[in-house]
N, C-alpha and C positions, 0 to 999 in steps of 0.2 A: 504494500498499498502508500502510496508515496504523500508526501506531506505538501499541499500547494503553499508555498510560502513566495509571496512575490520581493525579487530582491536581485540586485544587478551584483551588489558586492559582495553577497554570500553565495558560495559554489556547493552545491549540495553531493555527495555519494554514497549513493545507499546499498548496504550489504548485509546479507541473509547469511544465517546458520543454523543447522538443527539441532547443534546441541544446547546446555542450558541456560547457559550466560549470555553465547552468542547469538540466542532464537532472537532477539530482539534484533531490531533493523539500527545500524549505526549511520549516521548521516554525519560526513565531516564537513566542517565548514571553511573555509578557506577564505579568512577576511584579513587584509592588511593591519588595522588597526589591533586588532585583539591579540592576533600573534605577534606583533611588535610588544602590547603591554606583557602578554606572558613571557617572551624573550626578557623583558626587562626584569620582571620578578626571578624568572632563571639565574641570571648575571648578580641579581644582589644575593644569591643566595649560596653558590657557588664561585669558585676563581672564575674571574672574567677570561682567563685564555682557555680555562676545560668549558664553560658556558657557551662559546662560540660553536662549541661540535654538537649540541643540541637543539633540535626544533619543535616547539609545540605544535600542537596539531587538537583544534577544537572539537570536539564529538558532542552531536544535538541529542541529550541523552539527560536525564531526568536525575539517575543516580549519582548519589556522591561518591566519587571514582575519577582515578587517573592510573595509569598504568603504562609499562612498556614492553616491547616486543623482542629487542635485542636491536633493533635499528639504532639511528640517532633520533630518532622521534619520538617525543612524548605527549601520550593522550591524554587529556585531559577534558572531563565530561564539564557541558554546560552545569550539571547540578554541582560540584564541588563549585563553582566561583558563585552559583546562586544562595546557596547553602552557607559558605564562609562566611561568618563573621568579621574576619581581618586579612590583612594580606599576610600576616607571619603563619597563619595557619594554612593558606597554599600553600605558601613557601614550606613548611614544616613536609606536606606531602610530597612535594615535588623533589625535597631534598633526600625524602624516601626511596621517592622509585629511580630518583640519577645514582642513589647508593647501589641499585643492583646493578643497573650498566656500569656505574665505575667499578664494581666488584665482579664484573665478569658472570654475575650469577646464571643471567638466562643461556649458557653455552651448555651447564649441566642438564637443562630443564625443556629442552627443545625435543620432543618426541614425538610417534608415531607419522613420519613424514610422505607417509602413503596419504593419510587423511588432510593431510596440509597440504598437498597437493591437487587434492580434491576439492578442499575448501577454497582455496586460491580460485582455482577453476572457477566456481560456482559464484564465488566474490565478483567477477570479473563478468559476467555473463549478466547478474545481479545490479549491476550499477549504472547508476541513473544519474543525469543531472536534468535542474530545473531551469526554465528558460524563466525573464523578467515578469511574465505572466504567469507564472507558477502553471505550463504547460512543459509536458515532456518535449526538448530538443534535442532531437541528436547533433545539432550542430555546436551546441553548448556543452559536450562531455568532455570533460578534462581529467586527462591522464587517468583514468578508472585504475592500472594496475599499481601505481602509486600509495593508494589506501591499502588494497584488498588483501597484497602480501604481509603487510603488518598484520593486520587485524584478522588475517587467519590464524597467526601466530598466538595471537591473546588468547585462544581457545587452551593450547596447548602449553600453557605457561601456569605452572606451580611450584613457588617456590618452598624451602622447607625451611622449619623453625628456625633454624639456625641462620640461614640465609635472612629472614626477618630480622630478626636481633642485631645480624651483621648491619643490615640497611639501616634500622634505626641507630646504631651508635654512629653510622658515617652522617644522617641529616643531621644529628644533633651537636655532634663537633661541627659541622659546617654552619649550624644556626648561632651558637657560641662563636664560633671563629669572626663571622660574617655581621656581630653584635645583633641578631634578630630575636626578637623576644619571643621567649618558649612559653608564653601566655597562651598564642594562638595554638599549640601544639595541645598544652596539658587541657586547654577547653575541649579540642578533638576528641582526644582520648577519654573526658570525663563525660563528654555525649556519648559516645560510642561504647564505655563502661558501661552505663547504665540503659541504655539498649541492647546489649548482650545479656543484662541482666534480668530484663523485663521481656525479652523474647530471644531465648538462646537458638531458636531455629530460624531466626531470619538470615536471610541471604541475599540482601539488597542495599549493601552498604560497603564502602570503602574496604573495610577490613573482613570481607567476605571471608577471604584466604589469609587475613592475620589476625589470627583469636587474639585472648588474651589480653585485652584491653586496660583492665585493671593493673597488671602486672608493667605494662607499658607505662602507664601511667605512673606507679611508683619511681621507674628509673627518671623519666621527665621530672618528677618533685626533685629529684635529689639532685640531678644536675643543676636545677633551678637554684637551688639552697646554695649549692658549692659554688656555680658562676655568675648568676644574675640575682643582685641583690636587691635589683630594682628591675622594673617591666621597662624595655626601650620603646620609645614611642613610634606609633604605626607611623609607617611614611606612604604617600603619594607616589605612583611612577612618575619620572618625568621625561615627557618627549616635547622637545623642542623648547624646552626651560617652561614648560606648560606642565602644572601638576593633575594628573589626571587618577580620580580614586577607583577604587576597587565600586562602587554605587555606582559609577558612570557607567563600567563594562559592562555591570548588574543589567541597569537600564538599558542599555543597547542591545543587549540580547534578548531580552524579554519586548524590545519593542519590533524585534524583525519576526519574532515567533507568534505573538501571541493577537487576535483577530482586533484587525486596524479598525474596523468600523466600532468595535466594544471600547478599543480604545481610546479613541477619539471621545464617547460619549461620557466614560468615566473621567477624562482630564477638562471636563468642560469648562470649570470653574475655576481650573489651576492656571500658575501663570510663573511656576518657577522655573529655573533653566532646563531641570531635567524631564518635567513634564511638557515645556515645548518642544524640546529633543524629538521625545517621544510622539506629541504629535505631527511633526516634521514628517519623522517616519513613516507615520499610519497615511500621511497624505499622500505622500509617494508610493505608498506600495497600492494603494486605490486608485491612482493614477491621476490625481489633484495636484500637477507638477507646477502650475502657479501659485497655489497656496503654499504649497512645500514649499519653495524656493522663497517666500514672502516669509516664512519662518527660520529657513536656513538666517537668512541676511539680517533676523530678528538677534539671532543666539552665536553668530559664529564669533561675533567681538569679544566674548569671554575669551576665548584663548587667541593667541597671538601667533598670526602666521602657522597655523596648525595644520598642516597637509591631509588631513583626513578630512577634512570640511571641506577643502579642493576636490578631493576624490569622490567626495558626496554630491558635490556640487557637478559635477562630471558624469554622475551617473545617471542624475535627475536631467540635463541636458541629454543624455545620449537616449535614455526613454521617450523624451519629447520628439529626438528625431533633428536637435541642434549639433548635427556633428562636430562642427568647426570650434561651436564655443566647447564643446566637451572636451575636446582635444587640448583647447586652452588652459583648462581645469586642471586635466590628469597629468601635464607637463608641468605646470604649475607644482602639482602634488609631487610629484617626483624631485625639480628642483630644489624645494623643499623640505621632503625627507632625507636626502642625499642618498647615500649607501649605508645609512648607520645601520640596519638589518635588510641583509639582500632578501632573504623571501618575503617581506612585506612589499619591498622597492619593486619584486618581479611581479607580484599579482597587480599592482597599479599600471604596471607595463602591460600586463597581459590585458587590462581593459584599453589602454592605449593604442593597442594594435587592433583590437576588436573594432575600436572607431575609425583608425585610417582606413581600416578595410571598407567599412562602409560608404566613404567616400568616392570611392572610384577613383579618386585624384593620383597621378602616375606617380608626383613624387611623395606623396603619402606612402603610396606602395614600395618606393624603395625604401622606404623610413621605416617600415613595417618588415621588411626583409632584412634590414639590418640590426632591427632590435630583436627581432626573431634567432637569428646566429647569436648573439649575446647572451639571449636566453637560454636557450636550448646549452649552453654551455656550463648552467648553473643544473638547467633541469633534464637531463639528456633524456629520459622517462616517461617526461610529459608529453603524451603521446598527440595530445590535442595541440598542442607547441606545433608538431609536425606536420599537421593538417591544414593547419592555419599557415605556416608556410607555403604549402604547397597552393594553397589557395591565392595567395599572395603573388608565387611566383606564376603559376598559370595565369592569372590577368596582365602579369607582364609579357606573359608571350616566352616563357623561359623556362620550356618545357623538362629541359634535362633536371633541373633542380625540384622542380615540382614531383616526379616521378620517384627522384631518389627520398624525398620527403614522405610519400605514400609508403616508398618501402620500410623506412624507419619506424612508421605506426605500426605496419604489418607485422614487422619485426616485434617488437614489443607486444603488441597482441595476440605474436607467437603464430602468424598464419605463415609461415614460409614459403608454401608456395605464391601466394599472393605479392609477398615479398622479391623474392625472386624476379617474378616477372614484370614487376616494377624498376629493378635495377635493369633487367634485358633491356626495355624500353628506353630505359634515360640512356643508356648506351650507345643507341642508334643516334643519340641527337649529338651531332658533329658540335655544337656549341656549350656541350657542359664543361664547366671549369672543373680542373685537375682536384682542385680539393673534394670536389663533391663524387668525381671518378673515384679516387679513392677511397669515401666512403661507400662507396658501392662494393667496392671488392672487401672489405672489410664485413660488409651484409654478408656476402656473399660465404666469404670464411664461417662466419657465424654461423651459415644457415647448416652449412658442410659439419661443423663442429656438433650439430643438437642431433645427426641421422647417426 
């Protein structure tokens, strides 16, 4: 079942499984602002040099949960954000999950590779993307394999009690080292210990596979007495010198996921910043773009040179069909954001590329190819980028590049017959650049290695 949510900034992938926890649908939200916010939380929790190696992914799921799968991605449920009362609570959970990665626990837990392979195939076929109007749009599908392989592993990971204790120790050490309040972790474990006491059969909380919260709570209290005589003040996240609160991020997630008409009705008599922000998103989602622009103009002055308001303005103009204005706003967002966190910038560049392609302007098409080639260096397995490269190249009659791009997309989707066919077609083009000719040879080599 597909949830019809109207948006441009949030792109959903849906995955299904037959096992107990994974029987729910997973919707991975790719949003530039939220991913940067979560990355900054990670960066504040562990050493900056190490934090660069981890990439947050937001999962639209109401359970209080976060998990890792052995890759460099950390999956964070919207329920964890919504139900956390402080940044330190989220920091504690993420530090624990990073502990599993840093201590290499996952390598001993990957089992049943045949089931993993079958699940991965199922997840790939079940992957769907939503258009801005909430309808299925195959042209919007973005890199389905990026999420499916990791989520496939989720159901096969079950850490031992010793490994959980080691991850706890890692988290506590990181929180102390970085002067992060243990109060959030203490409150978290207090609530979970109470929950375990009241319902020993519960299976829908973060410590589903993390029993004995009461024992962990005692350990945290000992650390707090020894290392933190006072609680450290909760901090907001700084983005371009603007302080972004957990409450703001919670509000954004809700604004994009609850019924927009009901939201407008409930906020009718409210005039604070977050209410106006939610009302603006609701107007955007129901297609009242002029009113959404008015609300955006009203609230954007709260933050100085904030890149994600430029991005949002670009999204609104894209939906209106004002592509030249949208391009200008996306370019301002990218310029303002710089490369502070590459995945966030890449997501805005993705929106910019889609807008370039809507114009059919030769100069913009050339720009889209240059930008796509750069994006693919960071995201070689993002299959839809290859599709967009094929589309842009085809419009400029660069057939050889278009065929190689389609071959790369087919290779990612493990359609080896189609991949070889496209490489053969590309090699017939006399104008095929050498770099793409070499890429075609690499594709054929990879296909041979799979047989």
